[in-house]
Structure formats: C-alpha cells, structure tokens
C-alpha positions in Angstrom: -20.4 -19.4 6.2 -21.0 -16.1 7.9 -19.9 -13.2 5.7 -21.7 -10.6 7.8 -18.6 -8.9 9.2 -16.6 -8.9 6.0 -19.6 -7.6 4.0 -20.2 -4.9 6.7 -16.6 -3.7 6.6 -16.4 -3.8 2.8 -19.8 -2.0 2.6 -18.5 0.8 4.9 -15.4 1.2 2.8 -17.4 1.4 -0.4 -19.8 3.9 1.2 -16.8 6.0 2.2 -15.6 6.0 -1.4 -19.0 7.1 -2.7 -19.2 9.9 0.0 -15.7 11.1 -1.0 -16.7 10.9 -4.6 -19.8 13.0 -4.0 -17.9 15.6 -2.1 -15.3 15.8 -5.0 -18.1 16.0 -7.6 -19.5 19.1 -5.9 -16.0 20.7 -5.5 -14.8 20.1 -9.1 -16.0 22.0 -12.2 -18.4 20.2 -14.6 -15.8 19.9 -17.3 -13.0 18.7 -15.0 -10.8 16.0 -16.5 -9.7 13.4 -14.0 -6.8 11.0 -14.2 -8.0 7.4 -14.8 -4.8 5.7 -15.9 -1.1 6.0 -15.0 2.1 4.9 -16.7 5.0 3.0 -15.2 6.5 6.3 -13.9 3.3 6.9 -11.9 2.2 9.8 -14.3 -1.3 10.1 -15.5 -1.5 9.3 -19.2 -5.3 9.2 -19.7 -8.1 11.3 -18.4 -11.9 10.9 -18.1 -14.9 12.8 -17.1 -16.3 13.2 -13.6 -18.4 10.0 -13.7 -15.6 7.8 -14.9 -13.0 9.4 -12.6 -15.2 9.6 -9.4 -17.9 6.9 -9.6 -16.5 4.0 -11.7 -14.2 2.6 -9.1 -16.7 2.6 -6.2 -19.2 0.9 -8.6 -16.6 -1.7 -9.4 -16.0 -2.2 -5.7 -19.7 -2.6 -5.0 -19.9 -5.1 -7.9 -16.9 -7.0 -6.5 -18.7 -7.4 -3.1 -21.9 -8.7 -4.8 -19.9 -11.2 -6.9 -17.9 -12.5 -3.9 -21.1 -12.8 -1.9 -22.7 -14.9 -4.7 -19.7 -17.2 -5.4 -20.1 -19.4 -2.3 -23.7 -20.1 -3.3 -23.0 -21.4 -6.8 -19.6 -23.3 -6.4 -20.1 -27.1 -6.8 -17.8 -27.5 -3.8 -19.7 -24.9 -1.7 -19.0 -26.8 1.5 -15.2 -26.3 1.1 -15.7 -22.6 0.6 -17.8 -22.5 3.7 -14.9 -24.3 5.5 -12.7 -21.6 4.2 -15.0 -18.9 5.5 -12.4 -16.8 7.4 -9.9 -16.8 4.5 -12.7 -16.0 2.0 -13.9 -13.1 4.1 -10.4 -11.6 4.7 -9.6 -11.9 1.0 -12.8 -9.9 0.4 -11.6 -7.2 2.8 -8.1 -7.2 1.4 -9.4 -6.5 -2.1 -11.7 -3.7 -1.0 -9.0 -2.2 1.2 -6.7 -1.9 -1.9 -9.5 -0.4 -4.0 -10.1 2.1 -1.2 -6.4 3.0 -1.0 -6.3 3.6 -4.7 -9.5 5.6 -4.8 -8.7 7.9 -1.9 -5.3 8.6 -3.2 -6.4 9.5 -6.8 -9.4 11.5 -5.6 -7.3 13.6 -3.2 -4.8 14.2 -5.9 -7.6 15.5 -8.2 -8.7 17.8 -5.4 -5.3 19.3 -5.2 -3.9 17.5 -2.1 -0.2 16.6 -2.2 -0.4 12.8 -1.9 2.0 10.4 -3.6 0.5 7.6 -5.7 3.9 6.0 -5.9 4.0 5.8 -2.1 0.4 4.9 -1.3 -0.3 2.4 -4.1 2.5 -0.1 -3.3 1.6 0.2 0.4 -2.1 -0.6 -0.4 -1.1 -3.5 -2.7 1.4 -4.8 -0.1 -1.3 -4.8 2.6 -3.7 -6.6 0.3 -1.1 -9.3 -0.5 -0.2 -9.8 3.1 -3.8 -10.2 4.1 -4.5 -12.7 1.4 -1.2 -14.5 2.0 -1.9 -14.8 5.7 -5.1 -16.8 5.1 -4.3 -18.5 1.8 -3.1 -21.7 3.4 -6.5 -22.2 5.0 -8.4 -22.2 1.7 -10.0 -25.6 0.9 -10.3 -27.0 -2.6 -13.0 -25.4 -4.7 -13.5 -24.3 -8.3 -13.7 -20.5 -8.0 -11.5 -19.2 -5.2 -7.8 -19.7 -4.7 -4.8 -20.9 -6.8 -6.6 -22.9 -9.5 -4.4 -24.8 -11.8 -5.3 -28.1 -13.6 -3.2 -29.9 -10.9 -4.6 -28.3 -7.8 -8.1 -29.0 -9.1 -7.2 -32.6 -9.8 -5.3 -33.3 -6.5 -6.3 -32.2 -3.0 -2.7 -32.7 -1.9 -1.5 -30.4 -4.6 -4.1 -27.8 -3.7 -3.2 -27.8 0.0 0.6 -27.7 -0.4 0.4 -25.1 -3.2 -1.8 -22.8 -1.1 0.5 -23.2 1.9 3.5 -22.2 -0.2 1.5 -19.5 -1.9 0.6 -18.0 1.5 4.2 -17.6 2.4 5.1 -16.2 -1.0 2.2 -13.7 -1.1 2.9 -12.5 2.4 6.6 -12.0 1.7 5.8 -10.2 -1.6 3.3 -8.0 0.2 5.7 -7.1 3.0 8.4 -6.3 0.5 6.2 -3.8 -1.4 4.8 -2.3 1.8 8.3 -1.5 3.0 9.3 -0.2 -0.4 6.3 2.2 -0.4 7.1 3.4 3.1 10.9 3.8 2.6 11.2 4.9 -1.0 8.0 6.3 -2.6 9.7 6.3 -6.0 8.1 5.3 -9.3 10.4 2.2 -9.6 7.9 -0.2 -8.0 5.6 -1.1 -10.9 7.8 -3.1 -13.2 9.4 -5.2 -10.3 5.8 -5.8 -9.1 4.7 -7.1 -12.4 7.9 -9.2 -12.8 7.5 -10.5 -9.2 3.9 -11.6 -9.8 4.9 -13.4 -13.0 7.7 -15.3 -11.1 5.2 -16.2 -8.3 2.8 -17.6 -10.9 5.5 -19.7 -12.6 6.7 -21.0 -9.2 3.3 -21.9 -8.0 2.2 -23.6 -11.3 5.4 -25.6 -11.3 5.1 -26.6 -7.7 1.4 -27.6 -8.1 2.4 -29.8 -11.0 5.3 -31.4 -9.0 3.0 -32.2 -6.1 0.3 -33.6 -8.4 2.8 -35.7 -10.2 4.0 -37.2 -6.9 0.6 -37.6 -5.3 0.1 -41.3 -4.4 -3.7 -40.8 -4.6 -3.4 -39.9 -8.3 -3.1 -42.6 -10.9 -0.5 -41.3 -13.4 -0.7 -42.4 -17.0 
C-alpha cells in the first residue's frame, strides 16, 4: 500500500498548522488565554495557555498521522488494509482536513479575525464525512479500520454490506451538514450532529447484525 501521497498532503497541512501557530505565538502576549473548548452554542467555555491553545492540536494531528501510518503494519489482516489503500489514504486526509479547518478557525478567532466557528466547523466536519463516506464501501475486512462490530468482524458479508450502506449514510450526513454550515452558520448544528451520529451508529449496528444473522456462510447456534 502506497501512502506517500496521503502522508505528503497530511504533512503539508500539519506543517501549515504549526506555521500558523508559530505566527500567532509571536503576535499574542505571553499571558494570552486562548479558547480550547466550546459549548453547544459555539461559545468558548474553557481557556488555556499559548501552548495548549496553539500547539496541542497540531501535535495531535501529527500523532494521528503516525498512528495511521503504523496501523497497516500491525493489523493481522494487513493484506486487506493494503487492498483498501485508497480508502485508507483518503480517510487519513479527511481527518487531517477537519483538524486543519478547526485549527485555522480557532486560531484566526484568537488573532481577532471575524470568522464564524458555527459556519466553518460544520462545513469542515461535513467535508470529512463526505470524503470518508465516498470511500467507505471499498474498505476490506480488518481489525482496526472501518465499522467494527462483532458481526462485521465475524462475517465478511456483513462487513461488505454494512460498509456500503455506511458509505451512503456518511456521505449524506456530511452533505447535510456542509449545506447547513454554508446556508445557516447558526449554533443549532451541534446537538443535531450528535443525535444524527447516534442514529447512524444504531442503524449500522442493527444492519450488521441482520446481515450476519442471515449470512449463509455463518453457522448460527
């Protein structure tokens, strides 16, 4: 599996985050308090110092890239992750794109620019879900990447069908929130997003069980 291009794109985005963070570090006073957590209304409800506010998220992004680069080497079904190389690489890019959206928005806000977290964040999350959903149906059965329920792990048929359905649901979910961010920009997106994700989890778990239960290759007790 060749992850060179996804790693290069992700690395460029992480570098851009560090560069923006370095610029903001120079511009802000030493005792500047920076928002690090927001409530359901999109308002900051916890603040941290410059290191936490400017460097923690790029470090988390860099750690995420390292973890995703290592996973294909240690999964017992490595060959299936290699067969899912394009989906795996695009998922990596989707996650880092979202982290970059979040970081740029919050850092520009700290620097005094008029950017709306309630507009940018749902757009960033929507794009991430659309990228993941577009490639989810191509993910082959493995132990560390994808929709892992007891039934998708036990049944390859359940894995394949659940991921095809999950791909459509994730893409539609992402499109909905991208449009919401573009059109509305209000703070009313967070609770529907959490509720929607819970509904997706329940649907996909139930569907994975249903397919497993009716898989002719599985001997049911």
